[in-house]
N, C-alpha and C positions, 0 to 999 in steps of 0.2 A: 814450177820447177818439178822435175821428175826425179825419182830416186831409183837406183838400180843396185843390185847386189850380184857380185860375181865371186865364185869360189873355185878353187882347184883342189883336187884330192892329192895329197903329197905322195901317195903310193898307189900302185896298181891294185885292182881288186877284181874279183870274179863274181859274176851273177850265176848262181848255181840252182838247179832244179831242186825242189824239196825232196828229202829222203829220210827214211827211218831204217836203221840197221840194228838187229838184236845182237847184244853182246853176251847176255846170259839169260837163260841156260844155254850152254854150249852143246854141241852134238854129243850124245852119249851120256849126258849128265844124269844123275840119279836124284830124284825128289822123293823123300819118304813121307808117307801120309802122316799128317799131324805136325809137320815141321814148318817153320817160317822160311820162305825162300825169297831171295831178291831177284826180280826180273829187271834187267838193265838193257838200255838201248842208247844209240847215238842218233842224233838227227840235227837238222839245221832249221827246225821249226821255231824254236824259242819257247820259253816257259809260259808265255801268254797264250799259246795254242793248246788245245785239248786233244787227247787221243783216247781211243777205246782199246781195251786189252781183252782178248778172248782166247779160249783154249780149245784145242782140237784133240780128240782121242783117236782119230783115224788117219794120222799122218798128213793132216792138212787138207783133206777133202772137204771137211766142214768144220766150222768153229762155233758150236752151239753154246758154249759155256762162257758167260760174261764174267771176267775177273774184275774189270772196272769199266763201267759204262761211259764214264767221262772223268779223266784225270789230267792234270797239267803235264805237258811234254817236258818234264824235268829230267828224264833219263833213268828213273828208277821207280819201282813199285814193289812193295813187299806183300806177299800173299801167303796164307797158311794153306798147305796142301790138304784138300778135302777128300775124305774117303769116298764121297759120292762121285768124284771124278773117275773112279775106277783105278785099276792097276793094269798098266800096259806099257809097251816099249815104243809106241808110235804117238807119243804126246808131242804137241807143238803149241807154241803161243804166237799170237799175232798182235802187233801194235799198229793201229790204223788212225790216221789223222781224221778227226771228226769233220773238218771243213771239206776235205777231199779224200774220201775213204780209199780211193785207188792208190794213194800214197801210203804205203804200209811196209812193215818188215815182218818176216816170219822166221821163227827159229828152225833149226834142224830138229830131227827127232831126238827126244830124250825119254827117260823112263820114270814112271810113277810106280812105287811099290810100297807095300806095308812096312 
């Protein structure tokens, strides 16, 4: 005798492509050197997935500064603003999925100052 299982989903659902969207820092935000700041994002990756967080000083042309090489995609990471990052108005952060780095979110420009 064979067994079979059948199930129906009681509601409609959507299969969505993976995404990451930065919610903070917002465009024009001010990060003062030496302060702790929360970087936040929304995604549909789930907390079991890891992301890399990096910082750009040139408006997003390059992201040479690693803020977190690998951290859970839980939507938040606190960083202390480092003087070595420099003082500029063209700072951006990027959160990228480690499994598929082309799935990423990038903030708008914000300012780091003393």
